[in-house]
C-alpha positions in Angstrom: 0.0 -7.0 3.0 -3.5 -9.1 2.3 -6.2 -6.8 1.6 -10.2 -7.0 0.5 -10.6 -5.0 -2.2 -13.9 -2.4 -1.3 -13.9 1.6 -1.9 -14.6 3.0 0.9 -13.7 6.7 -0.4 -15.7 8.5 -3.6 -12.0 9.3 -4.8 -8.8 8.5 -4.0 -7.5 5.8 -1.6 -3.2 5.7 -0.7 -0.8 3.7 1.4 2.7 5.5 1.7 5.1 4.1 3.9 7.7 6.1 5.3 10.8 6.1 7.1 10.2 5.7 11.2 11.3 8.4 11.8 8.6 10.0 8.8 11.0 10.6 6.4 9.3 9.4 2.6 10.7 6.1 0.9 12.4 7.0 -2.2 14.4 5.7 -5.2 17.2 6.3 -3.3 16.3 3.2 -0.1 15.1 0.6 -3.1 18.3 0.7 -5.7 16.2 2.7 -8.7 14.0 -0.3 -8.7 10.5 1.5 -8.4 10.0 4.8 -7.9 7.1 5.0 -5.7 6.4 6.5 -2.4 3.1 5.2 -1.9 0.6 3.2 -4.1 -3.2 3.2 -4.5 -6.9 2.7 -6.7 -5.0 5.0 -9.1 -2.0 2.5 -9.9 -1.6 0.1 -11.8 -2.8 -3.0 -9.1 -3.1 -6.9 -10.5 -6.1 -8.0 -8.3 -5.9 -12.2 -8.3 -8.3 -14.3 -9.0 -10.8 -14.5 -6.6 -11.4 -10.8 -7.4 -8.9 -9.6 -4.1 -5.5 -7.6 -3.8 -2.0 -8.2 -2.5 -0.2 -5.1 -2.1 3.6 -6.5 -1.1 5.3 -3.8 1.2 8.7 -5.2 1.8 12.4 -3.6 1.1 13.2 -6.3 -2.0 10.9 -6.6 -5.4 8.2 -9.2 -4.7 9.6 -10.4 -9.0 8.5 -8.6 -12.1 5.3 -10.2 -12.1 4.2 -8.3 -8.8 6.2 -4.8 -9.3 2.7 -3.2 -9.9 1.9 -4.4 -6.5 4.9 -3.3 -4.7 5.1 -0.6 -1.8 9.2 -0.3 -1.4 9.6 0.1 2.4 13.1 -0.2 4.4 14.6 -3.6 5.6 13.9 -1.6 9.4 11.3 -0.3 10.8 8.2 2.1 8.9 5.2 3.1 9.1 2.2 3.1 6.8 -0.1 6.1 6.4 -3.7 5.3 4.4 -5.5 8.3 3.0 -9.1 8.6 2.2 -9.7 11.8 -0.2 -13.7 11.9 -0.2 -14.3 9.2 2.5 -17.7 6.9 2.7 -19.5 7.8 6.0 -18.3 4.5 7.0 -14.7 5.4 7.4 -16.0 9.0 8.7 -18.0 7.5 11.3 -15.5 4.5 12.2 -17.7 1.4 11.2 -15.3 0.5 8.7 -11.5 -0.6 9.5 -8.5 -1.0 7.6 -7.5 -4.7 6.7 -4.2 -5.9 9.1 -1.6 -6.3 7.6 -0.1 -9.1 7.7 3.4 -11.0 7.4 3.8 -13.4 4.8 6.3 -16.8 5.3 
């Protein structure tokens, strides 16, 4: 899921993955590889050289060099929730849209 780095809140931004039934994804679904059910601006995310950010939302690790940007998700259907605490005006009035989720090859 390629995301351009942009600040749309004055505080915390988080993306959370849940199963298609709404259950939080946890250690048991990812074989204990990463104990994370959400990822956001408070995590130690690694930016690309051009300043862009890729968050890997998938069931298997993208590799040790990309685990900081990995949000574990089930292999099947799942839901994503974007949370913004203290959103900016653009987020509140609809001038800002979240980046699209893109399936990578």
